N, C-alpha and C positions, 0 to 999 in steps of 0.2 A: 128398343128397351136401352139403347146408349145413349142417344138422343133425351131420354128422359132421365137419366140418371145423371147427365151432364147438367140440365137445366134444373135439376133439383138440388146438385152439388154448387151450381152458381148462385143461383137462389137464398143459400144457406150462408155464403159468404159474407161478412160486411167488411168494411175498412175501420181498420183498429181505430179511434178516438185517440188522438192526440193529447196526452197530458203535457201541461207546462211545466217545464224544471224551473224551481228557483235561481237560474241566470235569465231565464226567459223572461220571468215574470221580474226581476230587476229589472233588466231593459226597458221593458212597459212601464215599470215606474218612472224611470228615468225620463222617458219618452214624453211623457205627459208632465212631469214636472221641467222639463223643458220649455214645453208649450207655455204651463204657466207661468213659469220666469218672464217668458215676455210679451206674456200676457199682462202683469202686474209690471213691466217697466212701461208700458202705455202712461200717456202722459195724462190722461183722464181718468184712470183709473184710481179709485178712491180705496179698494177692497183688496186687501195684501197681506192677507196671511204668509206668515216666513216660515210658522210650524207644520211639520207635519208628525200625526199620531201615528204612534208604532203598530197601533190595530191594526191587523191582518196582513200585517208586513211586515214581521219580525225579524224576518230572514237577512234582511237588504241593510248591507252596512252604511251607516251614520256617514261615513265619508262621500259615500254614492250620492248619497242626497245632500251633502251641503255643498257638492260639485256644483250644484244649479241655485245655490242662495236659500237654501231650505236648512230648517234644522231637526232631526229626528228627534222626538218627546214621547216620554213613557207614555202607555194607550191610557194610565189612571191619573193623565195628567189633568184632565180636566175635576177629575172629580176633587184636587185640590186646590181649587181655587183662592188668589186671596181674595177676602173681603170688596168687594163694589169694584174688582178690575175686570175691564173688560178683556178674553181671550179669545183670538182666533187663531184656528187652526185648520190644516186639510185632513182630511179620512178617507182612505180606500177602502171602500165600501166592498166592490166586488172586483173578482179579475177573473174572467174565463174569454173561453176562445170557443168564436162561431166562425163555421170556415174557414178558419185560417186565417182569421181578423181578431185578434184580441180587443174585448170589449171590456169596458173598464168604467165602473160606478165610482164618481167623485164625489165627495159631501165638501162643500165648506161652512166650518160651524164657527158662530159666535155665541159665548156665554160668559154672562155672569153672574154670581152669585152676591145678591145686595144683604146689605147690613142687616136689615130691618122688612121682613116681610120673604117673599119667594123669590126663586130664580128667573133670571132669562135665559132664554137659545133660542139658537134658529141655524136653521139647516139647510142651506139650499143647495139640490143635487146637479153635478152636471155627469154626460157619457160622453165617453172618448172610445175612437176606433184608434188601434196600434197594429201598424202592418211592419213584417219584418222584411227590410229591405238588404243590397248588399254593404249598406253603410250601418245597419243597424234595427231597430224600432223604430218606426215614424209617427207620430200620436196625430189626429186632429178631432177634434171638438165638435161632437156632431149634433148635442143637445145640454141645451140649455135651460134656467128656468126663467119663466117672463120675469121683466124687468118689475120691480117693487116702485110703486107708485105712492106717494103720500101728499096728500092734500090736506089743508089748512083753511080752516073756518075765517 
């Protein structure tokens, strides 16, 4: 009877789900921005958005974003685009914790409101994993969109 009670009690126990604190999320965001900064400084890279939307990351201090060479802009920024100007920015779509690893979905957005006619918007999504180390959070790019190929006739 004692063994049966112990088995039932052990099966009923679940590991607590760890929620990410805002401090952890800020560290994760910084680790992704650090990797983005290095990627953008690559000589052959022409896709260099310098702005980060505050959407989903309203809690982070602008100085923490600026430390990596980016500017934090209001999430409503894209809706007030100047006519015919291309605006590119990064947006953190989600940050979740899976088995101790933070999974970050990051979008690179390019938008343009045209003077006459419709608007243009393109978003490419990237997935990063960030792990906590003794030095802090360290990100790694794990999934990127396929390269866009343009053909001329």
